[in-house]
C-alpha positions, 0 to 999 in steps of 0.5 A: 313550666313547659306547656304540653304540646298536643298534636291533633290529627283530624280531617274535619277542619271544624272539629280540628279548629274546635279542639284547638280552641278548647286546648288553647283555653286549657293552656296547651300548645297545639299542632294540627294536621288534616290527614294521616301523612301530614300527621305523621310528618308533624309528629316527627317534626314537632315531637309532641307530648300527646296525640288526639288521633282520628281513625278515618283519615285520608292518605293514611288512616289512624290505625296506620298512624298509631302503628308507626308512632308506637314503633317510635315511642310510647306517647299518650294517644286518644283515638276518635272515630265516628264508629261505635263498634266494640271491634274498633274500640278493642283494635284501638286499645290493642294498638296502644291507644290510651283512650277512645272517644266516639263522635259526636262528642263534647270537646270538654269530654275530650279535655277531661279524658286527656287530663285523666290519661295524663294523671294516670301516666304521671301516677305510674311514675310515682313511687317505684319508678324502677322495679328489678326482679330476677332479670326482669326490669321495669323502668317507668321513668323511661317507659321501658321493660327489660328481661335478661338485658333485652328490651321488650316493647310494650304499649303504654297500657300493657306496661302500666298494667304489668307495672301495677301488678308487679309493684304489688306482688302476690295481691289478687286484683279483680278485672274491674279493679284493674280497669279502674286503676289503669283505664280510669273509673269512667272507662266503659269497656268490658273485662275482655280488655284486661284478658287481651292485654294480659295475654299479650303481656305474657306473649311478649315477656316470655316464659315464667321464671321460677321466681315469679309468674303472672297468674290467672285467678279463675273467676276473679282476676289476676296477680303477679306471684313472687316466690320468695323461697325460690 
């Protein structure tokens, strides 16, 4: 079985070495970089499967690195920073990060969160890999979505959230249920995360169809409504 390759982009050599040691022990192959420009170059050269990305980096910060990577493909990313403000957390998630860890941290927590992200990614590939619904196509094997034959770019979390709702049509989910299913039970963010992602999904997939719509259930949560009689 091919070893998962992890790219660690972290400007503190001690933290970088520590993460590398723990990742090696878990059987991952590891590539490291000490600044944003080197990290982006390593990303293109090494084609990693997972990225652990510090935000406060020299030459190019983690925000910019994340943006550039997201233009290329949807690869799992955990962002790490010394800042604990909710703004940084929300910004990282909005840019497409899959999780967020604040320094100081236990390397075992990083590994645990990384495994949780990988489990969620793998789970999203099970069962209904491709859903086709009146010119809306969600392909979780390739992590792509199309409407009217045109590809729409969604970060992994937005795509996973939409896929989860579409795969269970007309079922109402609370915000907490969606947080638990998509971000994991140990995620300590608030309900605004769901609202922000739903808003961005609506903006990107465009107008609702006569056959389906992404509905807000006031005071409860959301559902993907399918009109079988349309």
